[in-house]
N, C-alpha and C positions, 0 to 999 in steps of 0.2 A: 252468215247464219246467226251470229250473236245479235247482230242488229235487228234482224227480223223478229227474233224471240223477244228482244227488249221492247220493240214496239207493242207487242200484245202485253207484255208484263207492265209497261208504264200505264196502259189503259186500266188494268186491274188495280194497280197501286193507287192510281188517281180515284178510283171508285172508292177504294177502302179509306183513303184520306177524306173523301166527301162524307161518306156514310159515318165514319167514326167521329168526325167533327160535329156533324149534325146530332149524333147520339149523345154527345157530351152536353148538349143543351137542351135536348128534349129527354130528359131523364125519366126512367121508369117510375111509375107511381104518380103523384102529383106534387104540387108545391103547398106550403103552408099559407094559406089566404086570409087567416084571422087578422084583422087589422090591429088588434090589440097584443098579438103574440110578438114576443121578441125574435122569434124565429120566421118572422113573416118574409115570404120569398124564398126560403130554404127548402130543399127537398124533404119531404116528409119521412122517407126510408133511410135517412143518413144513419140512424142508429143500428140498422141491420147490416149483419156481416155480408150477406149476398149482395147487397147494394153497394157496399164498399169494394167488393170484389169487382163487381161490374165497372165501377169508375176507374178503378186501377188497370183493369184489362182493357178497357176502352182506350185509356191514355196510352197504354204500351202499343196497342194496335195502331193508334194515331201516329205515334212517335215512329214505329217501324216502317209504316206505309210511306210516312213523308220521307224518311231516310232513303226508301227505295226510289222514290220519285225523284229525289236530289241526286242519287247515284246514276239513274238512268239519264237525267238532265246533264249531268257531268260528262257521261259517256258520250252523249250526242254533241256536246259543245267542245270537248277537248280532243277527240279522236276523229279529225276530218282526213280520211284516207285519200291518197292521190288515186285518180281514175286514169288507167292507161288502156284506152279502147273501150269498148262498150261494156264488157263484163270482167275486166282486170282491175281489181282493187288491190292496191299494194300499201301494206303496213309494215313497219320495221318490227323486228322481234320484240323490242322494249314496248312499242306501242300495243302489239297484240297481247303481250302479258299483262300490261295495266289494264287492257280492255277486258280480258278474261277475268282478272281478280276483281274488277269493279262489278262486272256482271254477276260473279258468284256472290259477291257481297250483298248486292241489290236483291238477288234471288232468295238468299237466306233471310234478308230482312222482310221480304214479301211473304214468305212461309211463316215467319214468326208473327206477322201481322194477320195473316189468315187464321192461325191457330188462336190467337188473343181474341179475335173477332168472335169465334165460335165460343169461347169461354165467356166472354161480355155478354153474348146473346143468352146463353144458358143461365148465367148469374142474374142478368136483368129480369128474365122471366121468372126466375126462382124467386127472387125478391118481391115481385108483384103477386106471385101465386103461392107464397108461402103458407096461406091459411088453407089451401087446397093441396094437401101433402100428396096424394096420389097424382094429381096433375103435374105438380112441380117435379115429383121423382121422374115421371114419364118424360118430361122435357129434358131432364138431365141425362137419362138413358139415350135419348134421341141425339143429343148433343155429343155424347161419347161416340156415336157411330161416325161422326165427321172425323175423328181421329183414326177410327178403324179404316176408313177409306184412305186416308193419307198414308197409312202404313201399307195398305194393300197397293197403293200407286207406286210407292217407293220400291216395293217388293217386285212389281212387275218391270220397273225401270232396271232394277239391279239385276234380275234374272234374265232380263232380254238378251 
C-alpha cells in the first residue's frame, strides 16, 4: 500500500521540482536590460519584499520537493521485498519500520513543498501586481483558500 501511494507521490514531487526549478529562472517581472546599467541582467523587482518572499518560498518548495523525490528514490532502491508467490510480499519488521518512516518524511516534505508553492505563487503575483492593490489583494485571498482546503482535507482524514 505504501509503495502504491509513493508512486503517485513521486509524480507530484517530480512535477513540483520541475515547476519550482523553472520558476527560479523565469522570475516574475522582467530583467534589467539597459546596457549601461550596473544591474544589467538582474531582476527588476529585487528590492520588493514580495519578490524576495517569492524567491525564498520557491527555493523552499524546490528543496522540499527534491528531498521528497530523493526519499521516494531511496525507498525504491533500498527496500526490495522478497516475493513469495504472486501476492505475498515479505518485509522484516525493521524494513517495514524504515519504509514507513521514510514514507512519512517524504510525505511531510511534499506537503511543505505544496504549501511553499502556494505562497510563492501568491507572492510572485503580488510582486507583479503591486500597483493594482485590489487585484493583488484578491490574489492573496484566493491563495489563502488553498490553505483552507488543506485544513478541510486533513479534517476529513482525521474524522473519518
